[in-house]
mmJSON file of the N, C-alpha and C atoms, coordinates in Angstrom:
{"data_MODEL":{"atom_site":{
"group_PDB":["ATOM","ATOM","ATOM","ATOM","ATOM","ATOM","ATOM","ATOM","ATOM","ATOM","ATOM","ATOM","ATOM","ATOM","ATOM","ATOM","ATOM","ATOM","ATOM","ATOM","ATOM","ATOM","ATOM","ATOM","ATOM","ATOM","ATOM","ATOM","ATOM","ATOM","ATOM","ATOM","ATOM","ATOM","ATOM","ATOM","ATOM","ATOM","ATOM","ATOM","ATOM","ATOM","ATOM","ATOM","ATOM","ATOM","ATOM","ATOM","ATOM","ATOM","ATOM","ATOM","ATOM","ATOM","ATOM","ATOM","ATOM","ATOM","ATOM","ATOM","ATOM","ATOM","ATOM","ATOM","ATOM","ATOM","ATOM","ATOM","ATOM","ATOM","ATOM","ATOM","ATOM","ATOM","ATOM","ATOM","ATOM","ATOM","ATOM","ATOM","ATOM","ATOM","ATOM","ATOM","ATOM","ATOM","ATOM","ATOM","ATOM","ATOM","ATOM","ATOM","ATOM","ATOM","ATOM","ATOM","ATOM","ATOM","ATOM","ATOM","ATOM","ATOM","ATOM","ATOM","ATOM","ATOM","ATOM","ATOM","ATOM","ATOM","ATOM","ATOM","ATOM","ATOM","ATOM","ATOM","ATOM","ATOM","ATOM","ATOM","ATOM","ATOM","ATOM","ATOM","ATOM","ATOM","ATOM","ATOM","ATOM","ATOM","ATOM","ATOM","ATOM","ATOM","ATOM","ATOM","ATOM","ATOM","ATOM","ATOM","ATOM","ATOM","ATOM","ATOM","ATOM","ATOM","ATOM","ATOM","ATOM","ATOM","ATOM","ATOM","ATOM","ATOM","ATOM","ATOM","ATOM","ATOM","ATOM","ATOM","ATOM","ATOM","ATOM","ATOM","ATOM","ATOM","ATOM","ATOM","ATOM","ATOM","ATOM","ATOM","ATOM","ATOM","ATOM","ATOM","ATOM","ATOM","ATOM","ATOM","ATOM","ATOM","ATOM","ATOM","ATOM","ATOM","ATOM","ATOM","ATOM","ATOM","ATOM","ATOM","ATOM","ATOM","ATOM","ATOM","ATOM","ATOM","ATOM","ATOM","ATOM","ATOM","ATOM","ATOM"],
"id":[1,2,3,4,5,6,7,8,9,10,11,12,13,14,15,16,17,18,19,20,21,22,23,24,25,26,27,28,29,30,31,32,33,34,35,36,37,38,39,40,41,42,43,44,45,46,47,48,49,50,51,52,53,54,55,56,57,58,59,60,61,62,63,64,65,66,67,68,69,70,71,72,73,74,75,76,77,78,79,80,81,82,83,84,85,86,87,88,89,90,91,92,93,94,95,96,97,98,99,100,101,102,103,104,105,106,107,108,109,110,111,112,113,114,115,116,117,118,119,120,121,122,123,124,125,126,127,128,129,130,131,132,133,134,135,136,137,138,139,140,141,142,143,144,145,146,147,148,149,150,151,152,153,154,155,156,157,158,159,160,161,162,163,164,165,166,167,168,169,170,171,172,173,174,175,176,177,178,179,180,181,182,183,184,185,186,187,188,189,190,191,192,193,194,195,196,197,198,199,200,201,202,203,204],
"type_symbol":["N","C","C","N","C","C","N","C","C","N","C","C","N","C","C","N","C","C","N","C","C","N","C","C","N","C","C","N","C","C","N","C","C","N","C","C","N","C","C","N","C","C","N","C","C","N","C","C","N","C","C","N","C","C","N","C","C","N","C","C","N","C","C","N","C","C","N","C","C","N","C","C","N","C","C","N","C","C","N","C","C","N","C","C","N","C","C","N","C","C","N","C","C","N","C","C","N","C","C","N","C","C","N","C","C","N","C","C","N","C","C","N","C","C","N","C","C","N","C","C","N","C","C","N","C","C","N","C","C","N","C","C","N","C","C","N","C","C","N","C","C","N","C","C","N","C","C","N","C","C","N","C","C","N","C","C","N","C","C","N","C","C","N","C","C","N","C","C","N","C","C","N","C","C","N","C","C","N","C","C","N","C","C","N","C","C","N","C","C","N","C","C","N","C","C","N","C","C","N","C","C","N","C","C"],
"label_atom_id":["N","CA","C","N","CA","C","N","CA","C","N","CA","C","N","CA","C","N","CA","C","N","CA","C","N","CA","C","N","CA","C","N","CA","C","N","CA","C","N","CA","C","N","CA","C","N","CA","C","N","CA","C","N","CA","C","N","CA","C","N","CA","C","N","CA","C","N","CA","C","N","CA","C","N","CA","C","N","CA","C","N","CA","C","N","CA","C","N","CA","C","N","CA","C","N","CA","C","N","CA","C","N","CA","C","N","CA","C","N","CA","C","N","CA","C","N","CA","C","N","CA","C","N","CA","C","N","CA","C","N","CA","C","N","CA","C","N","CA","C","N","CA","C","N","CA","C","N","CA","C","N","CA","C","N","CA","C","N","CA","C","N","CA","C","N","CA","C","N","CA","C","N","CA","C","N","CA","C","N","CA","C","N","CA","C","N","CA","C","N","CA","C","N","CA","C","N","CA","C","N","CA","C","N","CA","C","N","CA","C","N","CA","C","N","CA","C","N","CA","C","N","CA","C","N","CA","C","N","CA","C","N","CA","C","N","CA","C"],
"label_alt_id":[null,null,null,null,null,null,null,null,null,null,null,null,null,null,null,null,null,null,null,null,null,null,null,null,null,null,null,null,null,null,null,null,null,null,null,null,null,null,null,null,null,null,null,null,null,null,null,null,null,null,null,null,null,null,null,null,null,null,null,null,null,null,null,null,null,null,null,null,null,null,null,null,null,null,null,null,null,null,null,null,null,null,null,null,null,null,null,null,null,null,null,null,null,null,null,null,null,null,null,null,null,null,null,null,null,null,null,null,null,null,null,null,null,null,null,null,null,null,null,null,null,null,null,null,null,null,null,null,null,null,null,null,null,null,null,null,null,null,null,null,null,null,null,null,null,null,null,null,null,null,null,null,null,null,null,null,null,null,null,null,null,null,null,null,null,null,null,null,null,null,null,null,null,null,null,null,null,null,null,null,null,null,null,null,null,null,null,null,null,null,null,null,null,null,null,null,null,null,null,null,null,null,null,null],
"label_comp_id":["UNK","UNK","UNK","UNK","UNK","UNK","UNK","UNK","UNK","UNK","UNK","UNK","UNK","UNK","UNK","UNK","UNK","UNK","UNK","UNK","UNK","UNK","UNK","UNK","UNK","UNK","UNK","UNK","UNK","UNK","UNK","UNK","UNK","UNK","UNK","UNK","UNK","UNK","UNK","UNK","UNK","UNK","UNK","UNK","UNK","UNK","UNK","UNK","UNK","UNK","UNK","UNK","UNK","UNK","UNK","UNK","UNK","UNK","UNK","UNK","UNK","UNK","UNK","UNK","UNK","UNK","UNK","UNK","UNK","UNK","UNK","UNK","UNK","UNK","UNK","UNK","UNK","UNK","UNK","UNK","UNK","UNK","UNK","UNK","UNK","UNK","UNK","UNK","UNK","UNK","UNK","UNK","UNK","UNK","UNK","UNK","UNK","UNK","UNK","UNK","UNK","UNK","UNK","UNK","UNK","UNK","UNK","UNK","UNK","UNK","UNK","UNK","UNK","UNK","UNK","UNK","UNK","UNK","UNK","UNK","UNK","UNK","UNK","UNK","UNK","UNK","UNK","UNK","UNK","UNK","UNK","UNK","UNK","UNK","UNK","UNK","UNK","UNK","UNK","UNK","UNK","UNK","UNK","UNK","UNK","UNK","UNK","UNK","UNK","UNK","UNK","UNK","UNK","UNK","UNK","UNK","UNK","UNK","UNK","UNK","UNK","UNK","UNK","UNK","UNK","UNK","UNK","UNK","UNK","UNK","UNK","UNK","UNK","UNK","UNK","UNK","UNK","UNK","UNK","UNK","UNK","UNK","UNK","UNK","UNK","UNK","UNK","UNK","UNK","UNK","UNK","UNK","UNK","UNK","UNK","UNK","UNK","UNK","UNK","UNK","UNK","UNK","UNK","UNK"],
"label_asym_id":["A","A","A","A","A","A","A","A","A","A","A","A","A","A","A","A","A","A","A","A","A","A","A","A","A","A","A","A","A","A","A","A","A","A","A","A","A","A","A","A","A","A","A","A","A","A","A","A","A","A","A","A","A","A","A","A","A","A","A","A","A","A","A","A","A","A","A","A","A","A","A","A","A","A","A","A","A","A","A","A","A","A","A","A","A","A","A","A","A","A","A","A","A","A","A","A","A","A","A","A","A","A","A","A","A","A","A","A","A","A","A","A","A","A","A","A","A","A","A","A","A","A","A","A","A","A","A","A","A","A","A","A","A","A","A","A","A","A","A","A","A","A","A","A","A","A","A","A","A","A","A","A","A","A","A","A","A","A","A","A","A","A","A","A","A","A","A","A","A","A","A","A","A","A","A","A","A","A","A","A","A","A","A","A","A","A","A","A","A","A","A","A","A","A","A","A","A","A","A","A","A","A","A","A"],
"label_entity_id":["1","1","1","1","1","1","1","1","1","1","1","1","1","1","1","1","1","1","1","1","1","1","1","1","1","1","1","1","1","1","1","1","1","1","1","1","1","1","1","1","1","1","1","1","1","1","1","1","1","1","1","1","1","1","1","1","1","1","1","1","1","1","1","1","1","1","1","1","1","1","1","1","1","1","1","1","1","1","1","1","1","1","1","1","1","1","1","1","1","1","1","1","1","1","1","1","1","1","1","1","1","1","1","1","1","1","1","1","1","1","1","1","1","1","1","1","1","1","1","1","1","1","1","1","1","1","1","1","1","1","1","1","1","1","1","1","1","1","1","1","1","1","1","1","1","1","1","1","1","1","1","1","1","1","1","1","1","1","1","1","1","1","1","1","1","1","1","1","1","1","1","1","1","1","1","1","1","1","1","1","1","1","1","1","1","1","1","1","1","1","1","1","1","1","1","1","1","1","1","1","1","1","1","1"],
"label_seq_id":[1,1,1,2,2,2,3,3,3,4,4,4,5,5,5,6,6,6,7,7,7,8,8,8,9,9,9,10,10,10,11,11,11,12,12,12,13,13,13,14,14,14,15,15,15,16,16,16,17,17,17,18,18,18,19,19,19,20,20,20,21,21,21,22,22,22,23,23,23,24,24,24,25,25,25,26,26,26,27,27,27,28,28,28,29,29,29,30,30,30,31,31,31,32,32,32,33,33,33,34,34,34,35,35,35,36,36,36,37,37,37,38,38,38,39,39,39,40,40,40,41,41,41,42,42,42,43,43,43,44,44,44,45,45,45,46,46,46,47,47,47,48,48,48,49,49,49,50,50,50,51,51,51,52,52,52,53,53,53,54,54,54,55,55,55,56,56,56,57,57,57,58,58,58,59,59,59,60,60,60,61,61,61,62,62,62,63,63,63,64,64,64,65,65,65,66,66,66,67,67,67,68,68,68],
"pdbx_PDB_ins_code":[null,null,null,null,null,null,null,null,null,null,null,null,null,null,null,null,null,null,null,null,null,null,null,null,null,null,null,null,null,null,null,null,null,null,null,null,null,null,null,null,null,null,null,null,null,null,null,null,null,null,null,null,null,null,null,null,null,null,null,null,null,null,null,null,null,null,null,null,null,null,null,null,null,null,null,null,null,null,null,null,null,null,null,null,null,null,null,null,null,null,null,null,null,null,null,null,null,null,null,null,null,null,null,null,null,null,null,null,null,null,null,null,null,null,null,null,null,null,null,null,null,null,null,null,null,null,null,null,null,null,null,null,null,null,null,null,null,null,null,null,null,null,null,null,null,null,null,null,null,null,null,null,null,null,null,null,null,null,null,null,null,null,null,null,null,null,null,null,null,null,null,null,null,null,null,null,null,null,null,null,null,null,null,null,null,null,null,null,null,null,null,null,null,null,null,null,null,null,null,null,null,null,null,null],
"Cartn_x":[-12.732,-12.42,-13.461,-14.278,-15.232,-14.569,-15.104,-14.497,-14.737,-15.913,-16.137,-15.209,-14.878,-13.976,-12.522,-12.2,-10.972,-10.718,-11.765,-11.662,-11.613,-12.363,-12.318,-10.98,-10.298,-9.017,-7.872,-8.1,-7.124,-7.19,-8.428,-8.492,-7.945,-8.232,-7.729,-6.124,-5.582,-4.105,-3.359,-4.15,-3.541,-2.135,-1.935,-0.76,0.474,0.251,1.305,1.868,3.134,3.74,3.242,3.423,2.951,3.603,4.838,5.473,5.788,5.495,5.664,6.605,7.041,7.899,7.073,7.661,6.94,6.406,7.286,6.775,5.484,5.416,4.191,3.101,3.298,2.369,1.735,2.493,2.059,1.128,1.428,0.71,-0.662,-0.512,-1.732,-2.797,-2.292,-3.256,-3.498,-2.661,-2.863,-2.501,-1.587,-1.181,0.098,0.475,1.802,2.898,4.058,5.292,5.294,4.989,4.963,3.927,2.786,1.614,2.014,2.596,2.981,4.001,5.055,6.047,5.586,4.627,3.998,3.276,2.491,1.743,2.793,3.844,4.874,5.601,6.007,6.736,5.822,4.626,3.681,2.975,3.512,3.027,1.464,0.908,-0.509,-0.775,0.23,0.324,1.51,1.257,2.294,3.466,4.71,5.792,7.085,8.038,9.375,10.379,11.302,12.352,13.615,14.338,15.622,16.538,17.465,18.272,17.506,17.644,16.763,15.576,15.328,14.167,13.017,11.875,10.634,10.076,9.658,9.126,7.682,6.657,5.326,4.448,3.921,3.06,1.806,1.457,0.293,-0.979,-1.089,-2.195,-2.373,-1.299,-1.301,-1.924,-1.733,-2.339,-3.835,-4.208,-5.606,-6.297,-5.729,-6.279,-6.429,-5.372,-5.516,-6.814,-6.959,-8.104,-9.467,-9.506,-10.723,-11.103,-10.096,-10.324,-10.67,-10.173,-10.322,-11.148],
"Cartn_y":[-5.716,-5.585,-6.493,-5.933,-6.698,-7.671,-8.855,-9.832,-9.573,-8.857,-8.474,-7.386,-6.3,-5.303,-5.891,-6.847,-7.391,-8.158,-8.952,-9.709,-8.697,-7.699,-6.677,-6.074,-5.617,-4.97,-6.1,-7.302,-8.35,-8.575,-8.615,-8.691,-7.61,-6.341,-5.178,-5.077,-5.588,-5.498,-6.849,-7.804,-9.183,-9.166,-8.132,-8.104,-7.587,-7.221,-6.605,-7.72,-7.724,-8.68,-8.545,-9.447,-9.407,-8.23,-7.855,-6.711,-5.748,-4.511,-3.522,-2.373,-1.554,-0.425,0.745,1.942,3.201,3.589,3.397,3.753,2.976,1.638,0.871,1.256,1.671,2.203,3.418,4.315,5.52,5.247,4.187,3.833,3.27,2.354,1.726,2.738,3.695,4.648,5.951,6.149,7.329,8.625,8.569,9.791,10.228,11.464,12.028,11.479,11.808,11.323,11.794,13.077,13.623,12.985,12.769,12.132,10.714,10.057,8.658,8.397,9.267,9.195,9.653,10.579,11.014,9.86,9.098,7.901,6.975,6.781,5.749,6.282,7.568,8.089,8.129,8.387,8.421,7.069,5.988,4.67,4.492,5.415,5.242,4.009,3.666,2.316,1.509,0.383,-0.39,-0.612,-0.397,-0.71,-0.878,-1.376,-1.548,-0.688,-0.048,0.643,-0.08,-0.353,-1.07,-0.197,0.584,1.586,2.635,2.808,3.809,3.313,1.975,1.366,1.012,1.231,0.86,-0.448,-1.308,-2.549,-2.445,-2.649,-2.438,-3.674,-4.37,-5.577,-5.037,-5.806,-5.388,-5.462,-6.279,-6.378,-5.08,-4.424,-3.199,-2.089,-2.118,-1.183,-1.368,-2.719,-3.045,-2.605,-2.889,-2.464,-0.963,-0.237,1.24,1.653,1.094,1.514,1.185,0.045,-0.356,0.612,0.971,1.87,3.255,3.691,5.159,5.115],
"Cartn_z":[8.671,7.201,6.555,5.622,4.904,3.95,3.949,3.045,1.542,1.221,-0.132,-0.537,0.397,0.03,-0.216,0.703,0.636,-0.657,-1.033,-2.358,-3.566,-3.436,-4.524,-4.771,-3.678,-3.699,-4.122,-3.619,-4.004,-5.454,-6.059,-7.442,-8.203,-7.806,-8.383,-8.416,-7.346,-7.302,-7.493,-8.148,-8.373,-9.133,-9.958,-10.838,-10.045,-8.866,-7.991,-7.117,-6.838,-5.927,-4.534,-3.587,-2.219,-1.482,-1.825,-1.269,-2.309,-2.142,-3.145,-2.627,-3.543,-3.289,-3.315,-2.91,-2.963,-4.337,-5.386,-6.749,-7.101,-6.694,-6.926,-6.108,-4.803,-3.974,-4.562,-5.041,-5.662,-6.764,-7.624,-8.624,-8.336,-7.195,-6.741,-6.217,-5.49,-4.779,-5.619,-6.661,-7.5,-6.892,-5.844,-5.172,-5.654,-5.339,-5.782,-4.784,-5.153,-4.394,-2.974,-2.734,-1.334,-0.497,-0.967,-0.202,0.08,-0.9,-0.738,0.388,0.367,1.421,2.756,2.771,3.984,4.693,3.931,4.412,4.966,4.357,4.788,6.115,6.09,7.202,8.512,8.296,9.406,9.747,9.097,9.391,9.207,8.319,7.994,7.158,6.411,5.695,6.365,6.928,7.534,6.582,7.017,6.165,7.058,6.479,7.169,6.25,6.967,6.261,6.503,5.4,5.413,4.728,5.495,4.767,4.222,2.917,2.245,1.524,1.768,1.114,1.931,1.462,2.073,1.532,2.421,2.098,2.54,1.686,1.926,1.617,2.616,2.216,1.488,0.458,-0.411,0.506,1.496,2.413,3.21,3.419,4.236,3.339,2.115,1.191,1.145,1.08,0.926,2.308,3.489,4.709,4.866,4.349,4.344,3.464,2.321,1.487,2.086,2.791,3.399,4.584,5.367,6.496,6.106,5.008,4.557,3.32],
"occupancy":[1.0,1.0,1.0,1.0,1.0,1.0,1.0,1.0,1.0,1.0,1.0,1.0,1.0,1.0,1.0,1.0,1.0,1.0,1.0,1.0,1.0,1.0,1.0,1.0,1.0,1.0,1.0,1.0,1.0,1.0,1.0,1.0,1.0,1.0,1.0,1.0,1.0,1.0,1.0,1.0,1.0,1.0,1.0,1.0,1.0,1.0,1.0,1.0,1.0,1.0,1.0,1.0,1.0,1.0,1.0,1.0,1.0,1.0,1.0,1.0,1.0,1.0,1.0,1.0,1.0,1.0,1.0,1.0,1.0,1.0,1.0,1.0,1.0,1.0,1.0,1.0,1.0,1.0,1.0,1.0,1.0,1.0,1.0,1.0,1.0,1.0,1.0,1.0,1.0,1.0,1.0,1.0,1.0,1.0,1.0,1.0,1.0,1.0,1.0,1.0,1.0,1.0,1.0,1.0,1.0,1.0,1.0,1.0,1.0,1.0,1.0,1.0,1.0,1.0,1.0,1.0,1.0,1.0,1.0,1.0,1.0,1.0,1.0,1.0,1.0,1.0,1.0,1.0,1.0,1.0,1.0,1.0,1.0,1.0,1.0,1.0,1.0,1.0,1.0,1.0,1.0,1.0,1.0,1.0,1.0,1.0,1.0,1.0,1.0,1.0,1.0,1.0,1.0,1.0,1.0,1.0,1.0,1.0,1.0,1.0,1.0,1.0,1.0,1.0,1.0,1.0,1.0,1.0,1.0,1.0,1.0,1.0,1.0,1.0,1.0,1.0,1.0,1.0,1.0,1.0,1.0,1.0,1.0,1.0,1.0,1.0,1.0,1.0,1.0,1.0,1.0,1.0,1.0,1.0,1.0,1.0,1.0,1.0,1.0,1.0,1.0,1.0,1.0,1.0],
"B_iso_or_equiv":[0.0,0.0,0.0,0.0,0.0,0.0,0.0,0.0,0.0,0.0,0.0,0.0,0.0,0.0,0.0,0.0,0.0,0.0,0.0,0.0,0.0,0.0,0.0,0.0,0.0,0.0,0.0,0.0,0.0,0.0,0.0,0.0,0.0,0.0,0.0,0.0,0.0,0.0,0.0,0.0,0.0,0.0,0.0,0.0,0.0,0.0,0.0,0.0,0.0,0.0,0.0,0.0,0.0,0.0,0.0,0.0,0.0,0.0,0.0,0.0,0.0,0.0,0.0,0.0,0.0,0.0,0.0,0.0,0.0,0.0,0.0,0.0,0.0,0.0,0.0,0.0,0.0,0.0,0.0,0.0,0.0,0.0,0.0,0.0,0.0,0.0,0.0,0.0,0.0,0.0,0.0,0.0,0.0,0.0,0.0,0.0,0.0,0.0,0.0,0.0,0.0,0.0,0.0,0.0,0.0,0.0,0.0,0.0,0.0,0.0,0.0,0.0,0.0,0.0,0.0,0.0,0.0,0.0,0.0,0.0,0.0,0.0,0.0,0.0,0.0,0.0,0.0,0.0,0.0,0.0,0.0,0.0,0.0,0.0,0.0,0.0,0.0,0.0,0.0,0.0,0.0,0.0,0.0,0.0,0.0,0.0,0.0,0.0,0.0,0.0,0.0,0.0,0.0,0.0,0.0,0.0,0.0,0.0,0.0,0.0,0.0,0.0,0.0,0.0,0.0,0.0,0.0,0.0,0.0,0.0,0.0,0.0,0.0,0.0,0.0,0.0,0.0,0.0,0.0,0.0,0.0,0.0,0.0,0.0,0.0,0.0,0.0,0.0,0.0,0.0,0.0,0.0,0.0,0.0,0.0,0.0,0.0,0.0,0.0,0.0,0.0,0.0,0.0,0.0],
"pdbx_formal_charge":[null,null,null,null,null,null,null,null,null,null,null,null,null,null,null,null,null,null,null,null,null,null,null,null,null,null,null,null,null,null,null,null,null,null,null,null,null,null,null,null,null,null,null,null,null,null,null,null,null,null,null,null,null,null,null,null,null,null,null,null,null,null,null,null,null,null,null,null,null,null,null,null,null,null,null,null,null,null,null,null,null,null,null,null,null,null,null,null,null,null,null,null,null,null,null,null,null,null,null,null,null,null,null,null,null,null,null,null,null,null,null,null,null,null,null,null,null,null,null,null,null,null,null,null,null,null,null,null,null,null,null,null,null,null,null,null,null,null,null,null,null,null,null,null,null,null,null,null,null,null,null,null,null,null,null,null,null,null,null,null,null,null,null,null,null,null,null,null,null,null,null,null,null,null,null,null,null,null,null,null,null,null,null,null,null,null,null,null,null,null,null,null,null,null,null,null,null,null,null,null,null,null,null,null],
"auth_seq_id":[1,1,1,2,2,2,3,3,3,4,4,4,5,5,5,6,6,6,7,7,7,8,8,8,9,9,9,10,10,10,11,11,11,12,12,12,13,13,13,14,14,14,15,15,15,16,16,16,17,17,17,18,18,18,19,19,19,20,20,20,21,21,21,22,22,22,23,23,23,24,24,24,25,25,25,26,26,26,27,27,27,28,28,28,29,29,29,30,30,30,31,31,31,32,32,32,33,33,33,34,34,34,35,35,35,36,36,36,37,37,37,38,38,38,39,39,39,40,40,40,41,41,41,42,42,42,43,43,43,44,44,44,45,45,45,46,46,46,47,47,47,48,48,48,49,49,49,50,50,50,51,51,51,52,52,52,53,53,53,54,54,54,55,55,55,56,56,56,57,57,57,58,58,58,59,59,59,60,60,60,61,61,61,62,62,62,63,63,63,64,64,64,65,65,65,66,66,66,67,67,67,68,68,68],
"auth_comp_id":["UNK","UNK","UNK","UNK","UNK","UNK","UNK","UNK","UNK","UNK","UNK","UNK","UNK","UNK","UNK","UNK","UNK","UNK","UNK","UNK","UNK","UNK","UNK","UNK","UNK","UNK","UNK","UNK","UNK","UNK","UNK","UNK","UNK","UNK","UNK","UNK","UNK","UNK","UNK","UNK","UNK","UNK","UNK","UNK","UNK","UNK","UNK","UNK","UNK","UNK","UNK","UNK","UNK","UNK","UNK","UNK","UNK","UNK","UNK","UNK","UNK","UNK","UNK","UNK","UNK","UNK","UNK","UNK","UNK","UNK","UNK","UNK","UNK","UNK","UNK","UNK","UNK","UNK","UNK","UNK","UNK","UNK","UNK","UNK","UNK","UNK","UNK","UNK","UNK","UNK","UNK","UNK","UNK","UNK","UNK","UNK","UNK","UNK","UNK","UNK","UNK","UNK","UNK","UNK","UNK","UNK","UNK","UNK","UNK","UNK","UNK","UNK","UNK","UNK","UNK","UNK","UNK","UNK","UNK","UNK","UNK","UNK","UNK","UNK","UNK","UNK","UNK","UNK","UNK","UNK","UNK","UNK","UNK","UNK","UNK","UNK","UNK","UNK","UNK","UNK","UNK","UNK","UNK","UNK","UNK","UNK","UNK","UNK","UNK","UNK","UNK","UNK","UNK","UNK","UNK","UNK","UNK","UNK","UNK","UNK","UNK","UNK","UNK","UNK","UNK","UNK","UNK","UNK","UNK","UNK","UNK","UNK","UNK","UNK","UNK","UNK","UNK","UNK","UNK","UNK","UNK","UNK","UNK","UNK","UNK","UNK","UNK","UNK","UNK","UNK","UNK","UNK","UNK","UNK","UNK","UNK","UNK","UNK","UNK","UNK","UNK","UNK","UNK","UNK"],
"auth_asym_id":["A","A","A","A","A","A","A","A","A","A","A","A","A","A","A","A","A","A","A","A","A","A","A","A","A","A","A","A","A","A","A","A","A","A","A","A","A","A","A","A","A","A","A","A","A","A","A","A","A","A","A","A","A","A","A","A","A","A","A","A","A","A","A","A","A","A","A","A","A","A","A","A","A","A","A","A","A","A","A","A","A","A","A","A","A","A","A","A","A","A","A","A","A","A","A","A","A","A","A","A","A","A","A","A","A","A","A","A","A","A","A","A","A","A","A","A","A","A","A","A","A","A","A","A","A","A","A","A","A","A","A","A","A","A","A","A","A","A","A","A","A","A","A","A","A","A","A","A","A","A","A","A","A","A","A","A","A","A","A","A","A","A","A","A","A","A","A","A","A","A","A","A","A","A","A","A","A","A","A","A","A","A","A","A","A","A","A","A","A","A","A","A","A","A","A","A","A","A","A","A","A","A","A","A"],
"auth_atom_id":["N","CA","C","N","CA","C","N","CA","C","N","CA","C","N","CA","C","N","CA","C","N","CA","C","N","CA","C","N","CA","C","N","CA","C","N","CA","C","N","CA","C","N","CA","C","N","CA","C","N","CA","C","N","CA","C","N","CA","C","N","CA","C","N","CA","C","N","CA","C","N","CA","C","N","CA","C","N","CA","C","N","CA","C","N","CA","C","N","CA","C","N","CA","C","N","CA","C","N","CA","C","N","CA","C","N","CA","C","N","CA","C","N","CA","C","N","CA","C","N","CA","C","N","CA","C","N","CA","C","N","CA","C","N","CA","C","N","CA","C","N","CA","C","N","CA","C","N","CA","C","N","CA","C","N","CA","C","N","CA","C","N","CA","C","N","CA","C","N","CA","C","N","CA","C","N","CA","C","N","CA","C","N","CA","C","N","CA","C","N","CA","C","N","CA","C","N","CA","C","N","CA","C","N","CA","C","N","CA","C","N","CA","C","N","CA","C","N","CA","C","N","CA","C","N","CA","C","N","CA","C","N","CA","C","N","CA","C"],
"pdbx_PDB_model_num":[1,1,1,1,1,1,1,1,1,1,1,1,1,1,1,1,1,1,1,1,1,1,1,1,1,1,1,1,1,1,1,1,1,1,1,1,1,1,1,1,1,1,1,1,1,1,1,1,1,1,1,1,1,1,1,1,1,1,1,1,1,1,1,1,1,1,1,1,1,1,1,1,1,1,1,1,1,1,1,1,1,1,1,1,1,1,1,1,1,1,1,1,1,1,1,1,1,1,1,1,1,1,1,1,1,1,1,1,1,1,1,1,1,1,1,1,1,1,1,1,1,1,1,1,1,1,1,1,1,1,1,1,1,1,1,1,1,1,1,1,1,1,1,1,1,1,1,1,1,1,1,1,1,1,1,1,1,1,1,1,1,1,1,1,1,1,1,1,1,1,1,1,1,1,1,1,1,1,1,1,1,1,1,1,1,1,1,1,1,1,1,1,1,1,1,1,1,1,1,1,1,1,1,1]
}}}
């Protein structure tokens, strides 16, 4: 992971909490609902599921963007 890329995305997402929900992930990536949940279900973006809720670390979103 490039430090410059990481700093760029950290600045871009500074207004988001360290842990986001799917609706925030959708907003961050600009994807539709189906694509967002597909990424989560396939663990393309690291997350934990607790009951019906997904917990997504913001750093996982940044790592996904840097890799892709």
